[in-house]
N, C-alpha and C positions, 0 to 999 in steps of 0.2 A: 242312788240317793238323789234327793231333790236339791235344787240350788235356791237358797234363800239367804238374804243378808239382813242383819239387824244392827241398827245404829242407835242403841239405847232401848228402843221399844218398837215392836212391829206395828204398833197402832198409832204412831204419831202422838196425838193428843188424847190418848185413852179412848179411842172410838170402838174398841172391841169390848164385848162383855166377857166376863171371866167365867170359865167353867170351874167348878169347885176344884176338881182335879181332872186332868186329862189322862185317861188310862187306855192302853192298848194291850190286849191279852193275846197270847199265842200259847198253844198247847205245851204242857210240860211245867216242871217246877224244880227247885233245887236250892241254889245259893241266892240269898238276897243281899244286895249291896246298896247303900244309900250314898249318892253323890251330891255335892253342892255345885249348883250351876248359877252363874251370874247372868243377868240381863233379861230374865223372864219377867214379864209384867202382867200377862193376861192369859186367858184360855187359849188363844191362838198360839202363843209362845209355848204353852204346855204341850199342845198338840204337835207342834213342829218338832220339839225335842223328843217327845214320845215316839213319833213316827220314825225318826232317824235312828234312835237307839234300838227300837224294836226290830229293825232290819238286820241287826248284828246276829251272826250265827249263834244259836244256843239260847237266845233271849226268849223267856217264856211270858214275861209281863213287865210293863213299864208304867209307873205312875209319876207324873210330874206335878209339882205344886209351886206355882209362881209366887204365892205369898211367902213361903218359907225358902224358896230357891232350892228345894230338895227334889231329887229324882231317884225314886226307888226302883231298882231293877232286880227281877228274879230271873235267874238263868240256870241252865243245866250244870254249868261249871263256872268257876271264877273267870270273869272276863278280863281280857287284856286292857289295862287302863288306857293305853295309847289308842286302841280301837274305839273305846267309849269317847275319848277326847275328840277323835276325828269325827265321830257321828254328831257330837254336840256342836263342834265347829261348823260342820256342814249345815246344821240347822240355823246357824248364825249366832250362837251363844258361846260362853266360855265355861269349860269345866274347871272348877276351882280345886276339886279333889274329893276324896272320900270323907264322909262324916264320921 
């Protein structure tokens, strides 16, 4: 996992441009779960969260949306929420819970 911290925004004064949604796809599909994540403000934030969550075993796809604060995860089986929380924490953000 990568090491990155976030104190409100990774961009400081909004210097990043926003990707509409950051998506990382991995082969496979199955269970789709939507999580609420606080602290994402731009495309870089979306990418950081997507990258960390996609590294979890069994994850097939991740879509993060900073505007809504939602992260949609498709996985082979239901993921352990503590593992998702740890991945989101590693990216520098906070997992609020499932939507």
